[in-house]
ZATIMI-542794 format. One line per field, with one value per atom (N, C-alpha, C, CB): residue in one letter; atom name; x, y, z. Coordinates in steps of 0.2 Angstrom, whole numbers. Glycine has a CB too. Layout:
residu: c(A;...)
atome: c(CA;...)
X: c(X;...)
Y: c(Y;...)
Z: c(Z;...)
END
This chain:
residu: c(X;X;X;X;X;X;X;X;X;X;X;X;X;X;X;X;X;X;X;X;X;X;X;X;X;X;X;X;X;X;X;X;X;X;X;X;X;X;X;X;X;X;X;X;X;X;X;X;X;X;X;X;X;X;X;X;X;X;X;X;X;X;X;X;X;X;X;X;X;X;X;X;X;X;X;X;X;X;X;X;X;X;X;X;X;X;X;X;X;X;X;X;X;X;X;X;X;X;X;X;X;X;X;X;X;X;X;X;X;X;X;X;X;X;X;X;X;X;X;X;X;X;X;X;X;X;X;X;X;X;X;X;X;X;X;X;X;X;X;X;X;X;X;X;X;X;X;X;X;X;X;X;X;X;X;X;X;X;X;X;X;X;X;X;X;X;X;X;X;X;X;X;X;X;X;X;X;X;X;X;X;X;X;X;X;X;X;X;X;X;X;X;X;X;X;X;X;X;X;X;X;X;X;X;X;X;X;X;X;X;X;X;X;X;X;X;X;X;X;X;X;X;X;X;X;X;X;X;X;X;X;X;X;X;X;X;X;X;X;X;X;X;X;X;X;X;X;X;X;X;X;X;X;X;X;X;X;X;X;X;X;X;X;X;X;X;X;X;X;X;X;X;X;X;X;X;X;X;X;X;X;X;X;X;X;X;X;X;X;X;X;X;X;X;X;X;X;X;X;X;X;X;X;X;X;X;X;X;X;X;X;X;X;X;X;X;X;X;X;X;X;X;X;X;X;X;X;X;X;X;X;X;X;X;X;X;X;X;X;X;X;X;X;X;X;X;X;X;X;X;X;X;X;X;X;X;X;X;X;X)
atome: c(N;CA;C;CB;N;CA;C;CB;N;CA;C;CB;N;CA;C;CB;N;CA;C;CB;N;CA;C;CB;N;CA;C;CB;N;CA;C;CB;N;CA;C;CB;N;CA;C;CB;N;CA;C;CB;N;CA;C;CB;N;CA;C;CB;N;CA;C;CB;N;CA;C;CB;N;CA;C;CB;N;CA;C;CB;N;CA;C;CB;N;CA;C;CB;N;CA;C;CB;N;CA;C;CB;N;CA;C;CB;N;CA;C;CB;N;CA;C;CB;N;CA;C;CB;N;CA;C;CB;N;CA;C;CB;N;CA;C;CB;N;CA;C;CB;N;CA;C;CB;N;CA;C;CB;N;CA;C;CB;N;CA;C;CB;N;CA;C;CB;N;CA;C;CB;N;CA;C;CB;N;CA;C;CB;N;CA;C;CB;N;CA;C;CB;N;CA;C;CB;N;CA;C;CB;N;CA;C;CB;N;CA;C;CB;N;CA;C;CB;N;CA;C;CB;N;CA;C;CB;N;CA;C;CB;N;CA;C;CB;N;CA;C;CB;N;CA;C;CB;N;CA;C;CB;N;CA;C;CB;N;CA;C;CB;N;CA;C;CB;N;CA;C;CB;N;CA;C;CB;N;CA;C;CB;N;CA;C;CB;N;CA;C;CB;N;CA;C;CB;N;CA;C;CB;N;CA;C;CB;N;CA;C;CB;N;CA;C;CB;N;CA;C;CB;N;CA;C;CB;N;CA;C;CB;N;CA;C;CB;N;CA;C;CB;N;CA;C;CB;N;CA;C;CB;N;CA;C;CB;N;CA;C;CB;N;CA;C;CB;N;CA;C;CB;N;CA;C;CB;N;CA;C;CB;N;CA;C;CB;N;CA;C;CB;N;CA;C;CB;N;CA;C;CB;N;CA;C;CB;N;CA;C;CB;N;CA;C;CB;N;CA;C;CB;N;CA;C;CB;N;CA;C;CB;N;CA;C;CB;N;CA;C;CB;N;CA;C;CB)
X: c(210;206;200;210;195;190;188;185;189;185;182;187;178;168;167;167;161;158;152;157;151;143;139;144;132;129;124;125;122;118;113;123;107;101;100;95;98;97;91;101;89;79;81;72;75;72;67;70;66;61;53;63;54;48;44;47;47;45;46;48;50;50;41;59;41;34;27;34;28;22;21;20;25;24;26;18;26;28;33;26;34;41;43;42;50;55;61;57;63;68;74;70;76;80;86;78;91;98;103;99;106;111;122;111;123;129;133;130;138;142;149;143;149;158;162;160;166;174;173;185;177;175;175;176;181;182;175;190;170;166;166;166;171;175;170;185;165;161;164;160;164;169;162;176;157;151;147;149;141;136;128;138;124;119;114;118;110;104;99;104;93;88;84;84;82;78;72;81;65;61;54;61;48;41;40;34;35;30;25;25;23;18;24;14;28;32;33;42;36;37;33;39;25;22;16;18;16;11;13;9;18;24;27;29;31;35;39;29;38;46;44;48;41;43;45;37;44;47;50;50;50;56;59;56;67;73;79;75;81;86;93;84;97;101;107;103;107;116;122;116;125;132;139;135;140;143;149;139;156;163;162;170;165;166;163;173;170;168;163;173;157;153;152;152;158;158;154;166;151;146;149;140;149;154;149;158;143;138;132;136;129;124;120;127;115;112;102;116;98;93;91;92;84;81;73;83;71;64;59;62;51;47;45;41;42;40;38;45;36;29;33;23;31;37;30;45;26;20;24;14;21;25;23;24;14;12;16;5;20;23;31;19;34;42;46;45;44;50;50;53;46;46;48;38;51;55;61;60;62;64;72;63;75;81;85;79;94;95;101;96)
Y: c(-231;-233;-239;-236;-239;-242;-244;-239;-252;-253;-256;-255;-259;-261;-256;-272;-256;-256;-258;-250;-260;-263;-259;-270;-259;-255;-259;-251;-258;-261;-254;-265;-257;-253;-254;-256;-251;-252;-252;-248;-258;-258;-256;-267;-251;-249;-254;-242;-253;-258;-257;-259;-250;-250;-248;-247;-250;-251;-261;-245;-263;-271;-272;-279;-269;-271;-268;-268;-262;-261;-259;-255;-262;-262;-254;-265;-248;-243;-242;-238;-237;-235;-228;-234;-228;-223;-222;-223;-215;-211;-218;-204;-219;-225;-223;-231;-226;-226;-230;-226;-229;-235;-237;-230;-240;-240;-242;-243;-239;-239;-243;-229;-249;-252;-254;-256;-255;-257;-263;-254;-269;-275;-279;-276;-274;-279;-278;-275;-276;-275;-269;-280;-264;-262;-256;-263;-251;-246;-239;-245;-234;-229;-223;-231;-225;-220;-223;-219;-217;-216;-213;-210;-216;-211;-211;-211;-204;-205;-200;-202;-204;-202;-197;-208;-190;-186;-186;-179;-187;-183;-186;-185;-184;-183;-190;-177;-189;-197;-198;-199;-191;-191;-195;-183;-194;-195;-202;-189;-206;-211;-217;-211;-216;-220;-220;-218;-213;-213;-213;-208;-212;-211;-214;-204;-218;-224;-225;-231;-229;-229;-221;-238;-217;-211;-206;-209;-208;-201;-198;-203;-190;-185;-189;-178;-188;-187;-183;-192;-184;-180;-184;-173;-188;-192;-188;-199;-190;-188;-191;-186;-190;-195;-194;-196;-196;-193;-198;-192;-197;-200;-202;-195;-207;-208;-202;-209;-196;-193;-186;-192;-189;-184;-180;-181;-179;-173;-175;-170;-172;-174;-172;-171;-176;-179;-178;-187;-183;-181;-180;-187;-176;-172;-176;-165;-180;-182;-182;-189;-177;-176;-179;-170;-179;-181;-180;-189;-174;-171;-176;-165;-174;-178;-176;-178;-183;-183;-188;-181;-187;-192;-198;-186;-204;-207;-212;-210;-209;-210;-211;-201;-214;-214;-209;-220;-208;-200;-194;-200;-192;-187;-189;-183;-192;-194;-189;-195;-181;-178;-175;-171;-179;-178;-185;-175;-190;-196;-195;-199;-198;-199;-196;-207;-193;-189;-189;-182;-188;-187;-182;-194)
Z: c(8;2;0;0;-3;-2;-9;1;-10;-16;-14;-21;-12;-9;-3;-3;-2;5;3;9;11;13;17;17;17;19;24;13;29;34;35;41;34;37;45;35;51;57;57;62;61;60;67;58;68;74;76;74;85;87;88;93;85;85;80;88;72;68;66;65;68;66;72;71;77;80;77;86;76;74;65;80;62;56;50;57;56;51;50;53;47;44;48;35;53;53;50;58;51;49;49;55;45;45;43;40;48;50;47;55;45;41;43;32;45;45;39;50;36;29;31;26;29;31;29;34;27;21;22;23;18;19;23;16;29;37;41;42;38;43;48;45;46;51;47;52;53;53;50;59;43;42;40;34;39;38;42;30;44;47;41;52;44;38;39;31;40;43;37;53;37;33;37;30;33;36;30;39;34;30;36;20;33;38;37;36;43;44;39;51;35;32;25;32;24;16;20;13;24;24;24;27;26;28;20;36;19;11;6;10;6;-2;1;-5;1;3;-3;5;-9;-13;-18;-22;-17;-21;-16;-26;-11;-4;-6;2;-6;-4;0;-2;3;8;7;10;13;12;17;14;14;19;20;16;27;29;30;35;29;29;33;21;37;42;43;49;46;47;55;45;57;64;67;66;67;71;71;73;68;65;60;68;59;54;45;53;44;41;33;44;28;22;16;23;17;9;14;2;7;7;1;6;2;-3;-1;-6;-9;-7;-12;-6;-13;-18;-16;-20;-21;-19;-20;-23;-20;-19;-27;-13;-33;-39;-40;-43;-46;-49;-54;-56;-52;-56;-59;-51;-63;-67;-76;-65;-80;-86;-91;-90;-89;-91;-89;-88;-84;-83;-82;-78;-87;-88;-85;-97;-87;-85;-78;-90;-73;-65;-65;-61;-67;-65;-57;-74;-56;-50;-50;-47;-45;-47;-40;-49;-38;-31;-33;-25)
END
């Protein structure tokens, strides 16, 4: 039973050195700091580097055995107030 989770993004060495974004990886931990899930963001290099804040992505969350338990999908959307019907959605 979980009453809270802690999410840590794993920093890639290439990302830190070059300043470009790579596919993000996250550890999801319980309040004791034990890893309970692992998440990987899937998207293209173009999306990550040119559309960063509004980029499309799929995040796959797996348990410690590697079994996928949740998939989060966000399509590319415009965040302009001129196009309110295209606001971000997950």
